[in-house]
A tleap script that builds the chain and sets N, CA, C and O, in Angstrom:
source leaprc.protein.ff14SB
mol = sequence {
  NMET ALA ASP CYS GLY CYS GLY ARG SER PRO
  THR GLY LYS CYS VAL GLY TRP HIE ASP LEU
  SER GLU ASP ALA TYR GLN ALA LYS LYS ALA
  GLU TRP GLU LYS ARG GLN ALA GLU LYS ALA
  ALA CLYS
}
set mol.1.N position { 7.297 -2.531 17.334 }
set mol.1.CA position { 8.355 -1.546 17.321 }
set mol.1.C position { 8.152 -0.555 18.459 }
set mol.1.O position { 7.027 -0.179 18.788 }
set mol.2.N position { 9.237 -0.154 19.036 }
set mol.2.CA position { 9.203 0.826 20.122 }
set mol.2.C position { 9.212 2.237 19.544 }
set mol.2.O position { 9.584 2.449 18.390 }
set mol.3.N position { 8.802 3.181 20.357 }
set mol.3.CA position { 8.870 4.574 19.939 }
set mol.3.C position { 10.324 4.972 19.736 }
set mol.3.O position { 11.222 4.449 20.396 }
set mol.4.N position { 10.543 5.904 18.812 }
set mol.4.CA position { 11.892 6.385 18.526 }
set mol.4.C position { 12.305 7.396 19.582 }
set mol.4.O position { 11.606 8.384 19.808 }
set mol.5.N position { 13.423 7.155 20.221 }
set mol.5.CA position { 13.919 8.072 21.236 }
set mol.5.C position { 14.972 9.033 20.722 }
set mol.5.O position { 15.277 10.029 21.379 }
set mol.6.N position { 15.532 8.747 19.552 }
set mol.6.CA position { 16.616 9.594 19.048 }
set mol.6.C position { 16.115 10.680 18.098 }
set mol.6.O position { 16.836 11.635 17.808 }
set mol.7.N position { 14.892 10.535 17.618 }
set mol.7.CA position { 14.330 11.545 16.729 }
set mol.7.C position { 14.681 11.381 15.266 }
set mol.7.O position { 14.336 12.236 14.451 }
set mol.8.N position { 15.353 10.313 14.918 }
set mol.8.CA position { 15.752 10.121 13.530 }
set mol.8.C position { 14.722 9.359 12.698 }
set mol.8.O position { 14.762 9.426 11.470 }
set mol.9.N position { 13.828 8.659 13.321 }
set mol.9.CA position { 12.866 7.844 12.593 }
set mol.9.C position { 11.832 8.708 11.890 }
set mol.9.O position { 11.257 9.608 12.502 }
set mol.10.N position { 11.590 8.444 10.609 }
set mol.10.CA position { 10.584 9.221 9.889 }
set mol.10.C position { 9.163 8.838 10.282 }
set mol.10.O position { 8.218 9.567 9.983 }
set mol.11.N position { 9.009 7.703 10.946 }
set mol.11.CA position { 7.677 7.223 11.304 }
set mol.11.C position { 7.341 7.422 12.771 }
set mol.11.O position { 6.189 7.257 13.173 }
set mol.12.N position { 8.336 7.774 13.574 }
set mol.12.CA position { 8.117 7.903 15.005 }
set mol.12.C position { 8.357 6.611 15.766 }
set mol.12.O position { 8.394 6.607 16.997 }
set mol.13.N position { 8.520 5.517 15.040 }
set mol.13.CA position { 8.838 4.216 15.631 }
set mol.13.C position { 10.287 3.883 15.308 }
set mol.13.O position { 10.783 4.243 14.240 }
set mol.14.N position { 10.959 3.209 16.207 }
set mol.14.CA position { 12.378 2.897 16.021 }
set mol.14.C position { 12.584 2.025 14.775 }
set mol.14.O position { 11.983 0.960 14.640 }
set mol.15.N position { 13.432 2.496 13.884 }
set mol.15.CA position { 13.785 1.731 12.687 }
set mol.15.C position { 15.286 1.444 12.648 }
set mol.15.O position { 15.810 0.997 11.628 }
set mol.16.N position { 15.976 1.702 13.762 }
set mol.16.CA position { 17.396 1.377 13.863 }
set mol.16.C position { 18.342 2.417 13.301 }
set mol.16.O position { 19.533 2.145 13.147 }
set mol.17.N position { 17.849 3.586 12.996 }
set mol.17.CA position { 18.699 4.619 12.401 }
set mol.17.C position { 19.577 5.321 13.424 }
set mol.17.O position { 20.438 6.112 13.039 }
set mol.18.N position { 19.391 5.062 14.707 }
set mol.18.CA position { 20.168 5.726 15.747 }
set mol.18.C position { 21.649 5.385 15.671 }
set mol.18.O position { 22.484 6.165 16.130 }
set mol.19.N position { 21.986 4.242 15.104 }
set mol.19.CA position { 23.383 3.817 15.018 }
set mol.19.C position { 24.100 4.331 13.772 }
set mol.19.O position { 25.309 4.139 13.640 }
set mol.20.N position { 23.388 4.973 12.868 }
set mol.20.CA position { 23.994 5.424 11.614 }
set mol.20.C position { 24.835 6.676 11.820 }
set mol.20.O position { 24.544 7.505 12.682 }
set mol.21.N position { 25.883 6.795 11.013 }
set mol.21.CA position { 26.642 8.047 11.004 }
set mol.21.C position { 25.744 9.122 10.400 }
set mol.21.O position { 24.717 8.800 9.804 }
set mol.22.N position { 26.108 10.370 10.541 }
set mol.22.CA position { 25.289 11.454 9.999 }
set mol.22.C position { 25.140 11.321 8.486 }
set mol.22.O position { 24.050 11.534 7.954 }
set mol.23.N position { 26.217 10.973 7.788 }
set mol.23.CA position { 26.151 10.811 6.331 }
set mol.23.C position { 25.226 9.666 5.941 }
set mol.23.O position { 24.419 9.798 5.020 }
set mol.24.N position { 25.343 8.545 6.642 }
set mol.24.CA position { 24.493 7.387 6.345 }
set mol.24.C position { 23.034 7.709 6.663 }
set mol.24.O position { 22.131 7.298 5.934 }
set mol.25.N position { 22.805 8.446 7.754 }
set mol.25.CA position { 21.444 8.842 8.111 }
set mol.25.C position { 20.839 9.728 7.025 }
set mol.25.O position { 19.694 9.518 6.623 }
set mol.26.N position { 21.585 10.698 6.555 }
set mol.26.CA position { 21.075 11.601 5.513 }
set mol.26.C position { 20.750 10.823 4.240 }
set mol.26.O position { 19.755 11.117 3.577 }
set mol.27.N position { 21.574 9.835 3.888 }
set mol.27.CA position { 21.322 9.016 2.707 }
set mol.27.C position { 20.051 8.188 2.884 }
set mol.27.O position { 19.225 8.120 1.974 }
set mol.28.N position { 19.890 7.559 4.047 }
set mol.28.CA position { 18.683 6.762 4.327 }
set mol.28.C position { 17.440 7.641 4.305 }
set mol.28.O position { 16.404 7.251 3.766 }
set mol.29.N position { 17.547 8.820 4.890 }
set mol.29.CA position { 16.414 9.743 4.945 }
set mol.29.C position { 16.006 10.171 3.536 }
set mol.29.O position { 14.816 10.207 3.222 }
set mol.30.N position { 16.971 10.494 2.693 }
set mol.30.CA position { 16.681 10.895 1.320 }
set mol.30.C position { 16.030 9.747 0.549 }
set mol.30.O position { 15.092 9.960 -0.221 }
set mol.31.N position { 16.529 8.542 0.760 }
set mol.31.CA position { 15.975 7.352 0.116 }
set mol.31.C position { 14.522 7.133 0.555 }
set mol.31.O position { 13.663 6.839 -0.277 }
set mol.32.N position { 14.244 7.275 1.856 }
set mol.32.CA position { 12.890 7.112 2.391 }
set mol.32.C position { 11.953 8.173 1.819 }
set mol.32.O position { 10.826 7.869 1.428 }
set mol.33.N position { 12.430 9.433 1.773 }
set mol.33.CA position { 11.603 10.522 1.247 }
set mol.33.C position { 11.281 10.300 -0.232 }
set mol.33.O position { 10.174 10.600 -0.680 }
set mol.34.N position { 12.242 9.778 -0.983 }
set mol.34.CA position { 12.020 9.486 -2.406 }
set mol.34.C position { 10.941 8.419 -2.559 }
set mol.34.O position { 10.046 8.562 -3.392 }
set mol.35.N position { 11.015 7.347 -1.761 }
set mol.35.CA position { 10.019 6.283 -1.821 }
set mol.35.C position { 8.617 6.812 -1.455 }
set mol.35.O position { 7.623 6.438 -2.076 }
set mol.36.N position { 8.558 7.676 -0.448 }
set mol.36.CA position { 7.287 8.241 -0.044 }
set mol.36.C position { 6.691 9.101 -1.150 }
set mol.36.O position { 5.481 9.068 -1.372 }
set mol.37.N position { 7.516 9.864 -1.839 }
set mol.37.CA position { 7.057 10.711 -2.938 }
set mol.37.C position { 6.551 9.838 -4.088 }
set mol.37.O position { 5.553 10.163 -4.730 }
set mol.38.N position { 7.252 8.727 -4.342 }
set mol.38.CA position { 6.817 7.813 -5.411 }
set mol.38.C position { 5.481 7.173 -5.070 }
set mol.38.O position { 4.631 7.013 -5.946 }
set mol.39.N position { 5.285 6.804 -3.811 }
set mol.39.CA position { 4.012 6.222 -3.380 }
set mol.39.C position { 2.882 7.235 -3.521 }
set mol.39.O position { 1.780 6.892 -3.948 }
set mol.40.N position { 3.162 8.479 -3.160 }
set mol.40.CA position { 2.140 9.529 -3.208 }
set mol.40.C position { 1.749 9.867 -4.643 }
set mol.40.O position { 0.627 10.303 -4.900 }
set mol.41.N position { 2.683 9.664 -5.581 }
set mol.41.CA position { 2.427 9.995 -6.982 }
set mol.41.C position { 1.553 8.942 -7.677 }
set mol.41.O position { 1.021 9.180 -8.761 }
set mol.42.N position { 1.418 7.801 -7.049 }
set mol.42.CA position { 0.633 6.705 -7.660 }
set mol.42.C position { -0.827 6.878 -7.442 }
set mol.42.O position { -1.621 6.050 -7.888 }
savepdb mol mol.pdb
quit
């Protein structure tokens, strides 16, 4: 994976979120943050 140039990737590596609309990006980001919180709680 290449480095993220748009600043939207939560990992710093390109995950393809640059093409998402703002609403879709916010939904993906919330989903990712939820998964990360669930992993941390385990």
